[in-house]
C-alpha positions, -999 to 999 in steps of 0.1 A, spaced: -672 -536 -168 -696 -540 -193 -696 -577 -207 -704 -580 -246 -732 -606 -259 -717 -639 -261 -727 -642 -297 -702 -613 -298 -677 -622 -280 -673 -655 -293 -665 -639 -328 -634 -615 -312 -604 -632 -331 -571 -639 -316 -554 -609 -325 -581 -584 -307 -573 -605 -277 -538 -603 -279 -537 -566 -286 -562 -559 -252 -535 -577 -232 -509 -558 -249 -505 -535 -222 -508 -557 -190 -483 -578 -209 -463 -550 -212 -465 -537 -176 -452 -574 -166 -425 -573 -189 -410 -543 -171 -420 -551 -138 -396 -584 -145 -371 -564 -160 -371 -542 -130 -366 -576 -109 -335 -586 -128 -321 -551 -122 -324 -557 -85 -313 -589 -86 -279 -577 -105 -278 -549 -85 -277 -576 -53 -251 -595 -74 -228 -565 -80 -227 -556 -41 -221 -590 -29 -191 -596 -56 -176 -558 -43 -177 -574 -10 -161 -607 -20 -132 -583 -36 -126 -564 -2 -125 -589 18 -102 -610 -9 -82 -578 -7 -76 -578 29 -63 -614 34 -29 -623 39 -12 -637 17 -26 -619 -11 -44 -642 -36 -38 -620 -70 -53 -647 -90 -82 -651 -69 -86 -613 -67 -83 -606 -105 -113 -629 -111 -137 -616 -86 -129 -582 -99 -134 -594 -135 -167 -607 -123 -176 -581 -104 -169 -557 -137 -190 -581 -157 -217 -577 -139 -217 -539 -139 -215 -541 -178 -242 -567 -174 -264 -541 -158 -258 -513 -179 -262 -531 -209 -298 -537 -188 -304 -505 -186 -297 -493 -223 -323 -521 -234 -350 -510 -209 -343 -474 -219 -352 -486 -255 -382 -508 -249 -395 -486 -223 -387 -448 -233 -414 -432 -210 -402 -453 -179 
């Protein structure tokens, strides 16, 4: 990388600096979105395991089972919405 002369560098506007950082910030945001997706996927797996365990208990607690199923479905919907948002924000990915 070639440095600009200091007299020119101090004249750079904040807008120029923001524009220069945009690709890196977009990549950082996309990576954060990937991490959020991974976290949701883990939560879904844990909730599905809890559903399996709850459905194999005796006596069966229908109330707890329904709550766990609702929680799992909410997480799946959140993941689907996150994927839809990601597709709109990062169409080339």
